[in-house]
C-alpha positions in Angstrom: 103.9 70.3 96.8 103.2 67.9 99.7 106.9 67.4 100.2 107.4 71.2 100.5 104.6 71.5 102.9 106.0 68.7 105.0 109.5 70.2 104.8 108.3 73.5 106.1 106.4 71.9 109.0 109.4 69.7 109.9 111.8 72.7 109.7 109.6 74.8 112.0 109.0 72.1 114.5 112.6 70.8 114.6 114.1 74.3 114.9 111.6 75.3 117.6 112.2 72.1 119.5 116.0 72.5 119.2 115.7 76.1 120.5 113.4 75.0 123.3 115.9 72.3 124.4 118.9 74.7 124.1 117.0 77.3 126.2 116.2 74.6 128.8 119.9 73.8 129.0 120.8 77.5 129.3 118.3 77.9 132.1 119.8 74.9 133.9 123.3 76.4 133.6 122.5 79.9 135.0 120.5 81.6 137.7 117.3 80.8 135.9 117.5 77.2 137.1 115.2 78.3 139.9 112.5 78.8 137.3 112.7 75.0 136.5 111.7 71.9 138.4 112.2 71.1 141.2 111.9 74.7 142.2 109.1 75.8 139.9 106.7 73.8 137.6 107.5 74.0 133.9 104.2 75.6 133.0 104.8 78.5 135.4 107.6 80.2 133.6 109.6 78.1 131.2 106.8 76.9 128.9 105.2 80.3 128.4 108.7 81.7 127.8 109.6 79.3 125.0 106.2 79.5 123.5 106.3 83.2 123.3 109.9 83.4 122.0 110.2 80.3 119.8 106.7 79.1 118.7 104.5 82.2 118.6 106.3 84.1 115.7 105.7 81.0 113.4 102.1 80.7 114.4 101.4 84.4 113.9 103.2 84.3 110.5 101.0 81.3 109.5 97.9 83.1 110.8 98.5 86.3 108.9 99.4 84.4 105.7 96.3 82.2 106.0 94.1 85.3 106.5 95.6 87.0 103.4 95.3 83.7 101.4 91.5 84.0 101.8 91.9 87.0 99.4 93.7 84.8 96.9 91.1 82.1 97.3 88.4 84.6 96.4 90.5 85.7 93.3 90.9 82.1 92.3 87.2 81.4 92.7 86.2 84.5 90.8 88.6 83.9 87.9 88.0 80.1 88.0 91.7 79.5 88.6 93.0 81.6 85.7 94.6 84.4 87.7 96.0 82.3 90.6 96.1 78.6 91.3 95.9 76.5 94.4 99.6 75.7 94.3 100.4 79.4 94.3 98.3 80.0 97.3 100.0 77.1 99.2 103.4 78.5 98.2 102.3 81.9 99.6 101.2 80.4 102.9 104.4 78.3 103.2 106.7 81.2 102.6 104.6 83.5 104.8 104.9 80.9 107.6 108.7 80.6 107.1 109.2 84.3 107.2 107.2 84.3 110.5 106.3 87.5 112.3 107.2 90.4 111.5 108.9 89.0 108.3 105.4 88.3 106.9 104.9 92.1 106.7 108.1 92.5 104.6 107.2 89.5 102.6 103.7 90.7 101.7 105.0 94.2 100.9 107.8 92.8 98.7 105.4 90.5 96.8 102.9 93.3 96.0 105.5 95.9 95.4 107.5 93.8 92.9 104.4 92.5 91.2 102.8 95.9 90.7 106.1 97.5 89.6 106.7 94.7 87.1 103.1 95.0 85.7 103.4 98.7 85.4 106.8 98.4 83.6 105.6 95.7 81.3 102.4 97.6 80.4 104.4 100.7 79.7 106.6 99.0 77.2 103.9 97.5 75.1 105.2 98.9 71.9 106.0 96.3 69.2 109.6 97.3 69.0 110.2 97.0 72.7 108.2 93.8 72.9 110.3 92.1 70.2 113.4 93.3 71.9 112.2 91.9 75.3 111.4 88.6 73.6 114.9 88.3 72.2 116.6 89.4 75.4 114.5 87.2 77.7 113.6 84.3 75.5 113.6 81.7 78.2 111.2 83.8 80.2 109.0 84.7 77.3 106.5 81.9 78.1 106.0 83.4 81.6 104.7 86.7 80.3 101.2 86.8 78.8 100.6 89.5 76.2 97.1 90.5 75.6 95.6 93.3 73.5 94.5 95.1 76.7 97.1 94.2 79.3 100.1 92.1 80.2 99.8 89.5 83.0 102.6 87.7 84.9 102.0 84.7 87.2 102.4 85.9 90.8 104.0 82.6 91.7 107.5 83.9 90.9 107.0 86.9 93.1 106.0 84.6 96.0 109.3 82.8 95.5 111.6 85.9 94.9 110.2 87.9 97.8 110.9 85.2 100.4 114.7 85.7 100.5 114.1 89.5 100.7 111.9 89.0 103.7 114.1 86.4 105.4 117.4 88.4 104.9 116.2 92.0 105.2 113.4 92.1 107.8 115.6 93.2 110.7 117.3 95.9 108.7 114.0 97.1 107.2 112.2 97.1 110.6 115.1 99.1 112.2 115.2 101.6 109.2 111.4 102.2 109.5 111.6 102.3 113.3 109.2 99.4 113.6 111.1 97.2 116.0 108.2 97.5 118.4 106.2 95.0 116.2 108.5 92.1 117.2 107.0 89.5 119.4 110.4 88.3 120.5 113.1 91.1 120.7 115.9 88.6 120.2 114.9 88.3 116.5 115.8 92.0 115.8 119.5 91.1 115.3 122.4 93.6 115.4 
């Protein structure tokens, strides 16, 4: 888990530093070279620009996922770690940070939509015949589904993992389809 956390941090920092350097080079090559030293100090235009475009979406994604993880910590504390574990909360924060802003909105929506839909579906097919058929069809996944007399529970960990590609790949399309492009911090992230 520590390697994953370190990998996410390194990915974010290296990619943001690379984009900052490339933007600096682009400024030097064009008319915006007058916004750089010796004409202007870095902190007057360039540093706020790169922070706003390259660093702030990651920080907002981390902040939103950290705020929502407080809810998961409360569930963990209340259930004494049975319903959700520390590793699952860390995975949520990692993927929430990687999806950045506004991908975190799609990520959270995908996690809860997929989780609730699968719980509804599994609770609807609690009949013994369908249960045995499911066990035969999905034998490798049988240990991931907990059958109880009252309800069926699935670890949310898998939904944290499966929702991340949805958010990473489909956020621009979903935001355009819902006419929510105004929530972007950096308009360049909207895509074509």
